[in-house]
mmCIF file of the N, C-alpha and C atoms, coordinates in Angstrom:
data_MODEL
# 
_entry.id   MODEL 
# 
loop_
_atom_site.group_PDB 
_atom_site.id 
_atom_site.type_symbol 
_atom_site.label_atom_id 
_atom_site.label_alt_id 
_atom_site.label_comp_id 
_atom_site.label_asym_id 
_atom_site.label_entity_id 
_atom_site.label_seq_id 
_atom_site.pdbx_PDB_ins_code 
_atom_site.Cartn_x 
_atom_site.Cartn_y 
_atom_site.Cartn_z 
_atom_site.occupancy 
_atom_site.B_iso_or_equiv 
_atom_site.pdbx_formal_charge 
_atom_site.auth_seq_id 
_atom_site.auth_comp_id 
_atom_site.auth_asym_id 
_atom_site.auth_atom_id 
_atom_site.pdbx_PDB_model_num 
ATOM 1   N N  . MET A 1 1  ? 1.073  -24.029 -2.242  1.00 0.00 ? 1  MET A N  1 
ATOM 2   C CA . MET A 1 1  ? 2.300  -24.164 -3.219  1.00 0.00 ? 1  MET A CA 1 
ATOM 3   C C  . MET A 1 1  ? 2.858  -22.813 -3.736  1.00 0.00 ? 1  MET A C  1 
ATOM 4   N N  . TYR A 1 2  ? 1.992  -21.894 -3.925  1.00 0.00 ? 2  TYR A N  1 
ATOM 5   C CA . TYR A 1 2  ? 2.475  -20.569 -4.532  1.00 0.00 ? 2  TYR A CA 1 
ATOM 6   C C  . TYR A 1 2  ? 3.098  -19.745 -3.242  1.00 0.00 ? 2  TYR A C  1 
ATOM 7   N N  . GLN A 1 3  ? 2.492  -19.916 -2.127  1.00 0.00 ? 3  GLN A N  1 
ATOM 8   C CA . GLN A 1 3  ? 3.127  -19.469 -0.932  1.00 0.00 ? 3  GLN A CA 1 
ATOM 9   C C  . GLN A 1 3  ? 4.485  -19.780 -0.703  1.00 0.00 ? 3  GLN A C  1 
ATOM 10  N N  . LYS A 1 4  ? 4.827  -21.055 -0.759  1.00 0.00 ? 4  LYS A N  1 
ATOM 11  C CA . LYS A 1 4  ? 6.112  -21.570 -0.486  1.00 0.00 ? 4  LYS A CA 1 
ATOM 12  C C  . LYS A 1 4  ? 7.090  -21.154 -1.470  1.00 0.00 ? 4  LYS A C  1 
ATOM 13  N N  . ARG A 1 5  ? 6.739  -21.020 -2.879  1.00 0.00 ? 5  ARG A N  1 
ATOM 14  C CA . ARG A 1 5  ? 7.657  -20.588 -3.934  1.00 0.00 ? 5  ARG A CA 1 
ATOM 15  C C  . ARG A 1 5  ? 7.903  -19.030 -3.622  1.00 0.00 ? 5  ARG A C  1 
ATOM 16  N N  . GLN A 1 6  ? 6.871  -18.389 -3.259  1.00 0.00 ? 6  GLN A N  1 
ATOM 17  C CA . GLN A 1 6  ? 7.001  -16.906 -2.981  1.00 0.00 ? 6  GLN A CA 1 
ATOM 18  C C  . GLN A 1 6  ? 7.968  -16.642 -1.966  1.00 0.00 ? 6  GLN A C  1 
ATOM 19  N N  . LEU A 1 7  ? 7.856  -17.420 -0.840  1.00 0.00 ? 7  LEU A N  1 
ATOM 20  C CA . LEU A 1 7  ? 8.722  -17.221 0.280   1.00 0.00 ? 7  LEU A CA 1 
ATOM 21  C C  . LEU A 1 7  ? 10.238 -17.526 -0.054  1.00 0.00 ? 7  LEU A C  1 
ATOM 22  N N  . ARG A 1 8  ? 10.385 -18.558 -0.763  1.00 0.00 ? 8  ARG A N  1 
ATOM 23  C CA . ARG A 1 8  ? 11.697 -19.046 -1.193  1.00 0.00 ? 8  ARG A CA 1 
ATOM 24  C C  . ARG A 1 8  ? 12.364 -18.022 -2.100  1.00 0.00 ? 8  ARG A C  1 
ATOM 25  N N  . TYR A 1 9  ? 11.598 -17.477 -3.021  1.00 0.00 ? 9  TYR A N  1 
ATOM 26  C CA . TYR A 1 9  ? 12.060 -16.439 -3.889  1.00 0.00 ? 9  TYR A CA 1 
ATOM 27  C C  . TYR A 1 9  ? 12.501 -15.060 -3.216  1.00 0.00 ? 9  TYR A C  1 
ATOM 28  N N  . ASN A 1 10 ? 11.724 -14.714 -2.240  1.00 0.00 ? 10 ASN A N  1 
ATOM 29  C CA . ASN A 1 10 ? 11.977 -13.536 -1.490  1.00 0.00 ? 10 ASN A CA 1 
ATOM 30  C C  . ASN A 1 10 ? 13.173 -13.759 -0.626  1.00 0.00 ? 10 ASN A C  1 
ATOM 31  N N  . SER A 1 11 ? 13.376 -14.871 0.075   1.00 0.00 ? 11 SER A N  1 
ATOM 32  C CA . SER A 1 11 ? 14.527 -15.053 0.750   1.00 0.00 ? 11 SER A CA 1 
ATOM 33  C C  . SER A 1 11 ? 15.804 -15.199 -0.002  1.00 0.00 ? 11 SER A C  1 
ATOM 34  N N  . SER A 1 12 ? 15.570 -15.514 -1.222  1.00 0.00 ? 12 SER A N  1 
ATOM 35  C CA . SER A 1 12 ? 16.815 -15.695 -2.088  1.00 0.00 ? 12 SER A CA 1 
ATOM 36  C C  . SER A 1 12 ? 17.164 -14.434 -2.641  1.00 0.00 ? 12 SER A C  1 
ATOM 37  N N  . THR A 1 13 ? 16.413 -13.495 -2.665  1.00 0.00 ? 13 THR A N  1 
ATOM 38  C CA . THR A 1 13 ? 16.689 -12.020 -3.028  1.00 0.00 ? 13 THR A CA 1 
ATOM 39  C C  . THR A 1 13 ? 17.298 -11.283 -1.912  1.00 0.00 ? 13 THR A C  1 
ATOM 40  N N  . GLY A 1 14 ? 17.206 -11.828 -0.774  1.00 0.00 ? 14 GLY A N  1 
ATOM 41  C CA . GLY A 1 14 ? 17.449 -10.996 0.396   1.00 0.00 ? 14 GLY A CA 1 
ATOM 42  C C  . GLY A 1 14 ? 16.337 -10.326 1.132   1.00 0.00 ? 14 GLY A C  1 
ATOM 43  N N  . PHE A 1 15 ? 15.198 -10.434 0.564   1.00 0.00 ? 15 PHE A N  1 
ATOM 44  C CA . PHE A 1 15 ? 14.055 -9.857  1.088   1.00 0.00 ? 15 PHE A CA 1 
ATOM 45  C C  . PHE A 1 15 ? 13.054 -10.920 1.687   1.00 0.00 ? 15 PHE A C  1 
ATOM 46  N N  . GLY A 1 16 ? 12.847 -11.014 3.017   1.00 0.00 ? 16 GLY A N  1 
ATOM 47  C CA . GLY A 1 16 ? 12.154 -12.108 3.583   1.00 0.00 ? 16 GLY A CA 1 
ATOM 48  C C  . GLY A 1 16 ? 10.606 -11.728 3.568   1.00 0.00 ? 16 GLY A C  1 
ATOM 49  N N  . PHE A 1 17 ? 10.146 -10.740 2.960   1.00 0.00 ? 17 PHE A N  1 
ATOM 50  C CA . PHE A 1 17 ? 8.751  -10.349 3.025   1.00 0.00 ? 17 PHE A CA 1 
ATOM 51  C C  . PHE A 1 17 ? 8.277  -9.904  1.621   1.00 0.00 ? 17 PHE A C  1 
ATOM 52  N N  . ALA A 1 18 ? 6.881  -9.770  1.505   1.00 0.00 ? 18 ALA A N  1 
ATOM 53  C CA . ALA A 1 18 ? 6.451  -9.244  0.296   1.00 0.00 ? 18 ALA A CA 1 
ATOM 54  C C  . ALA A 1 18 ? 5.240  -8.376  0.588   1.00 0.00 ? 18 ALA A C  1 
ATOM 55  N N  . PRO A 1 19 ? 5.014  -7.245  -0.018  1.00 0.00 ? 19 PRO A N  1 
ATOM 56  C CA . PRO A 1 19 ? 3.928  -6.258  0.107   1.00 0.00 ? 19 PRO A CA 1 
ATOM 57  C C  . PRO A 1 19 ? 2.621  -6.988  0.028   1.00 0.00 ? 19 PRO A C  1 
ATOM 58  N N  . SER A 1 20 ? 2.445  -7.940  -0.942  1.00 0.00 ? 20 SER A N  1 
ATOM 59  C CA . SER A 1 20 ? 1.403  -8.670  -1.213  1.00 0.00 ? 20 SER A CA 1 
ATOM 60  C C  . SER A 1 20 ? 1.654  -9.976  -2.018  1.00 0.00 ? 20 SER A C  1 
ATOM 61  N N  . ARG A 1 21 ? 0.874  -11.030 -1.911  1.00 0.00 ? 21 ARG A N  1 
ATOM 62  C CA . ARG A 1 21 ? 1.172  -12.261 -2.443  1.00 0.00 ? 21 ARG A CA 1 
ATOM 63  C C  . ARG A 1 21 ? 1.033  -12.221 -3.936  1.00 0.00 ? 21 ARG A C  1 
ATOM 64  N N  . GLN A 1 22 ? 0.191  -11.466 -4.594  1.00 0.00 ? 22 GLN A N  1 
ATOM 65  C CA . GLN A 1 22 ? -0.087 -11.243 -5.955  1.00 0.00 ? 22 GLN A CA 1 
ATOM 66  C C  . GLN A 1 22 ? 1.147  -10.586 -6.656  1.00 0.00 ? 22 GLN A C  1 
ATOM 67  N N  . TYR A 1 23 ? 1.528  -9.431  -6.115  1.00 0.00 ? 23 TYR A N  1 
ATOM 68  C CA . TYR A 1 23 ? 2.354  -8.512  -6.813  1.00 0.00 ? 23 TYR A CA 1 
ATOM 69  C C  . TYR A 1 23 ? 3.702  -8.437  -6.224  1.00 0.00 ? 23 TYR A C  1 
ATOM 70  N N  . GLY A 1 24 ? 4.032  -9.203  -5.196  1.00 0.00 ? 24 GLY A N  1 
ATOM 71  C CA . GLY A 1 24 ? 5.281  -9.227  -4.594  1.00 0.00 ? 24 GLY A CA 1 
ATOM 72  C C  . GLY A 1 24 ? 6.408  -9.434  -5.411  1.00 0.00 ? 24 GLY A C  1 
ATOM 73  N N  . ARG A 1 25 ? 6.248  -10.556 -6.356  1.00 0.00 ? 25 ARG A N  1 
ATOM 74  C CA . ARG A 1 25 ? 7.286  -10.868 -7.342  1.00 0.00 ? 25 ARG A CA 1 
ATOM 75  C C  . ARG A 1 25 ? 7.685  -9.876  -8.256  1.00 0.00 ? 25 ARG A C  1 
ATOM 76  N N  . ASN A 1 26 ? 6.662  -9.075  -8.921  1.00 0.00 ? 26 ASN A N  1 
ATOM 77  C CA . ASN A 1 26 ? 6.903  -8.056  -9.853  1.00 0.00 ? 26 ASN A CA 1 
ATOM 78  C C  . ASN A 1 26 ? 7.560  -6.917  -9.104  1.00 0.00 ? 26 ASN A C  1 
ATOM 79  N N  . ILE A 1 27 ? 7.078  -6.463  -7.941  1.00 0.00 ? 27 ILE A N  1 
ATOM 80  C CA . ILE A 1 27 ? 7.484  -5.303  -7.218  1.00 0.00 ? 27 ILE A CA 1 
ATOM 81  C C  . ILE A 1 27 ? 9.109  -5.617  -6.873  1.00 0.00 ? 27 ILE A C  1 
ATOM 82  N N  . PHE A 1 28 ? 9.464  -6.856  -6.453  1.00 0.00 ? 28 PHE A N  1 
ATOM 83  C CA . PHE A 1 28 ? 10.726 -7.008  -6.203  1.00 0.00 ? 28 PHE A CA 1 
ATOM 84  C C  . PHE A 1 28 ? 11.678 -7.124  -7.398  1.00 0.00 ? 28 PHE A C  1 
ATOM 85  N N  . ASN A 1 29 ? 11.154 -7.577  -8.533  1.00 0.00 ? 29 ASN A N  1 
ATOM 86  C CA . ASN A 1 29 ? 11.983 -7.725  -9.733  1.00 0.00 ? 29 ASN A CA 1 
ATOM 87  C C  . ASN A 1 29 ? 12.429 -6.181  -10.155 1.00 0.00 ? 29 ASN A C  1 
ATOM 88  N N  . ILE A 1 30 ? 11.301 -5.409  -10.125 1.00 0.00 ? 30 ILE A N  1 
ATOM 89  C CA . ILE A 1 30 ? 11.497 -4.018  -10.559 1.00 0.00 ? 30 ILE A CA 1 
ATOM 90  C C  . ILE A 1 30 ? 12.502 -3.319  -9.652  1.00 0.00 ? 30 ILE A C  1 
ATOM 91  N N  . LYS A 1 31 ? 12.282 -3.581  -8.354  1.00 0.00 ? 31 LYS A N  1 
ATOM 92  C CA . LYS A 1 31 ? 13.202 -2.957  -7.372  1.00 0.00 ? 31 LYS A CA 1 
ATOM 93  C C  . LYS A 1 31 ? 14.667 -3.237  -7.628  1.00 0.00 ? 31 LYS A C  1 
ATOM 94  N N  . THR A 1 32 ? 14.869 -4.627  -7.725  1.00 0.00 ? 32 THR A N  1 
ATOM 95  C CA . THR A 1 32 ? 16.344 -5.103  -7.826  1.00 0.00 ? 32 THR A CA 1 
ATOM 96  C C  . THR A 1 32 ? 16.862 -4.721  -9.257  1.00 0.00 ? 32 THR A C  1 
ATOM 97  N N  . PHE A 1 33 ? 15.996 -4.646  -10.294 1.00 0.00 ? 33 PHE A N  1 
ATOM 98  C CA . PHE A 1 33 ? 16.417 -4.115  -11.472 1.00 0.00 ? 33 PHE A CA 1 
ATOM 99  C C  . PHE A 1 33 ? 16.866 -2.671  -11.486 1.00 0.00 ? 33 PHE A C  1 
ATOM 100 N N  . VAL A 1 34 ? 15.976 -1.799  -10.726 1.00 0.00 ? 34 VAL A N  1 
ATOM 101 C CA . VAL A 1 34 ? 16.426 -0.352  -10.595 1.00 0.00 ? 34 VAL A CA 1 
ATOM 102 C C  . VAL A 1 34 ? 17.730 -0.301  -9.928  1.00 0.00 ? 34 VAL A C  1 
ATOM 103 N N  . ILE A 1 35 ? 17.855 -1.027  -8.887  1.00 0.00 ? 35 ILE A N  1 
ATOM 104 C CA . ILE A 1 35 ? 19.121 -0.971  -7.901  1.00 0.00 ? 35 ILE A CA 1 
ATOM 105 C C  . ILE A 1 35 ? 20.353 -1.220  -8.767  1.00 0.00 ? 35 ILE A C  1 
ATOM 106 N N  . TYR A 1 36 ? 20.166 -2.356  -9.660  1.00 0.00 ? 36 TYR A N  1 
ATOM 107 C CA . TYR A 1 36 ? 21.318 -2.815  -10.420 1.00 0.00 ? 36 TYR A CA 1 
ATOM 108 C C  . TYR A 1 36 ? 21.668 -1.771  -11.402 1.00 0.00 ? 36 TYR A C  1 
ATOM 109 N N  . VAL A 1 37 ? 20.670 -1.078  -12.182 1.00 0.00 ? 37 VAL A N  1 
ATOM 110 C CA . VAL A 1 37 ? 20.909 0.032   -13.115 1.00 0.00 ? 37 VAL A CA 1 
ATOM 111 C C  . VAL A 1 37 ? 21.656 1.159   -12.430 1.00 0.00 ? 37 VAL A C  1 
ATOM 112 N N  . ALA A 1 38 ? 21.147 1.584   -11.244 1.00 0.00 ? 38 ALA A N  1 
ATOM 113 C CA . ALA A 1 38 ? 21.688 2.609   -10.492 1.00 0.00 ? 38 ALA A CA 1 
ATOM 114 C C  . ALA A 1 38 ? 23.143 2.324   -10.109 1.00 0.00 ? 38 ALA A C  1 
ATOM 115 N N  . MET A 1 39 ? 23.429 1.213   -9.655  1.00 0.00 ? 39 MET A N  1 
ATOM 116 C CA . MET A 1 39 ? 24.811 0.846   -9.329  1.00 0.00 ? 39 MET A CA 1 
ATOM 117 C C  . MET A 1 39 ? 25.773 0.938   -10.471 1.00 0.00 ? 39 MET A C  1 
ATOM 118 N N  . PHE A 1 40 ? 25.256 0.325   -11.668 1.00 0.00 ? 40 PHE A N  1 
ATOM 119 C CA . PHE A 1 40 ? 25.928 0.305   -13.009 1.00 0.00 ? 40 PHE A CA 1 
ATOM 120 C C  . PHE A 1 40 ? 26.281 1.726   -13.457 1.00 0.00 ? 40 PHE A C  1 
ATOM 121 N N  . LEU A 1 41 ? 25.316 2.627   -13.439 1.00 0.00 ? 41 LEU A N  1 
ATOM 122 C CA . LEU A 1 41 ? 25.512 4.016   -13.734 1.00 0.00 ? 41 LEU A CA 1 
ATOM 123 C C  . LEU A 1 41 ? 26.434 4.612   -12.832 1.00 0.00 ? 41 LEU A C  1 
ATOM 124 N N  . LEU A 1 42 ? 26.338 4.479   -11.623 1.00 0.00 ? 42 LEU A N  1 
ATOM 125 C CA . LEU A 1 42 ? 27.185 5.193   -10.699 1.00 0.00 ? 42 LEU A CA 1 
ATOM 126 C C  . LEU A 1 42 ? 28.688 4.630   -10.899 1.00 0.00 ? 42 LEU A C  1 
ATOM 127 N N  . SER A 1 43 ? 28.766 3.332   -11.143 1.00 0.00 ? 43 SER A N  1 
ATOM 128 C CA . SER A 1 43 ? 30.218 2.825   -11.419 1.00 0.00 ? 43 SER A CA 1 
ATOM 129 C C  . SER A 1 43 ? 30.589 3.483   -12.642 1.00 0.00 ? 43 SER A C  1 
ATOM 130 N N  . LEU A 1 44 ? 30.008 3.551   -13.613 1.00 0.00 ? 44 LEU A N  1 
ATOM 131 C CA . LEU A 1 44 ? 30.453 4.342   -15.017 1.00 0.00 ? 44 LEU A CA 1 
ATOM 132 C C  . LEU A 1 44 ? 30.748 5.645   -14.722 1.00 0.00 ? 44 LEU A C  1 
ATOM 133 N N  . LEU A 1 45 ? 29.973 6.441   -13.893 1.00 0.00 ? 45 LEU A N  1 
ATOM 134 C CA . LEU A 1 45 ? 30.364 7.787   -13.568 1.00 0.00 ? 45 LEU A CA 1 
ATOM 135 C C  . LEU A 1 45 ? 31.660 7.979   -12.810 1.00 0.00 ? 45 LEU A C  1 
ATOM 136 N N  . TYR A 1 46 ? 31.852 7.110   -11.975 1.00 0.00 ? 46 TYR A N  1 
ATOM 137 C CA . TYR A 1 46 ? 33.152 7.117   -11.067 1.00 0.00 ? 46 TYR A CA 1 
ATOM 138 C C  . TYR A 1 46 ? 34.254 6.724   -11.932 1.00 0.00 ? 46 TYR A C  1 
ATOM 139 N N  . ILE A 1 47 ? 34.138 5.853   -12.811 1.00 0.00 ? 47 ILE A N  1 
ATOM 140 C CA . ILE A 1 47 ? 35.199 5.598   -13.780 1.00 0.00 ? 47 ILE A CA 1 
ATOM 141 C C  . ILE A 1 47 ? 35.471 6.774   -14.632 1.00 0.00 ? 47 ILE A C  1 
ATOM 142 N N  . GLY A 1 48 ? 34.517 7.294   -15.068 1.00 0.00 ? 48 GLY A N  1 
ATOM 143 C CA . GLY A 1 48 ? 34.662 8.527   -15.950 1.00 0.00 ? 48 GLY A CA 1 
ATOM 144 C C  . GLY A 1 48 ? 35.235 9.663   -15.277 1.00 0.00 ? 48 GLY A C  1 
ATOM 145 N N  . LEU A 1 49 ? 34.840 9.847   -13.994 1.00 0.00 ? 49 LEU A N  1 
ATOM 146 C CA . LEU A 1 49 ? 35.581 10.960  -13.228 1.00 0.00 ? 49 LEU A CA 1 
ATOM 147 C C  . LEU A 1 49 ? 37.012 10.672  -12.973 1.00 0.00 ? 49 LEU A C  1 
ATOM 148 N N  . MET A 1 50 ? 37.333 9.354   -12.695 1.00 0.00 ? 50 MET A N  1 
ATOM 149 C CA . MET A 1 50 ? 38.634 8.978   -12.401 1.00 0.00 ? 50 MET A CA 1 
ATOM 150 C C  . MET A 1 50 ? 39.629 9.047   -13.535 1.00 0.00 ? 50 MET A C  1 
ATOM 151 N N  . ALA A 1 51 ? 39.092 8.841   -14.764 1.00 0.00 ? 51 ALA A N  1 
ATOM 152 C CA . ALA A 1 51 ? 39.820 8.707   -15.949 1.00 0.00 ? 51 ALA A CA 1 
ATOM 153 C C  . ALA A 1 51 ? 40.404 10.202  -16.297 1.00 0.00 ? 51 ALA A C  1 
# 
């Protein structure tokens, strides 16, 4: 049951794999969060430079 949920979660985020069954969810949550923050900061910096 957990395996099915894990695979569905990973495929929904665009990653079809996980480093480990126990920690895959946390690792991918942190990774996607960092990516979103980096994109947000880059867009702010770009807007600031263009203004």
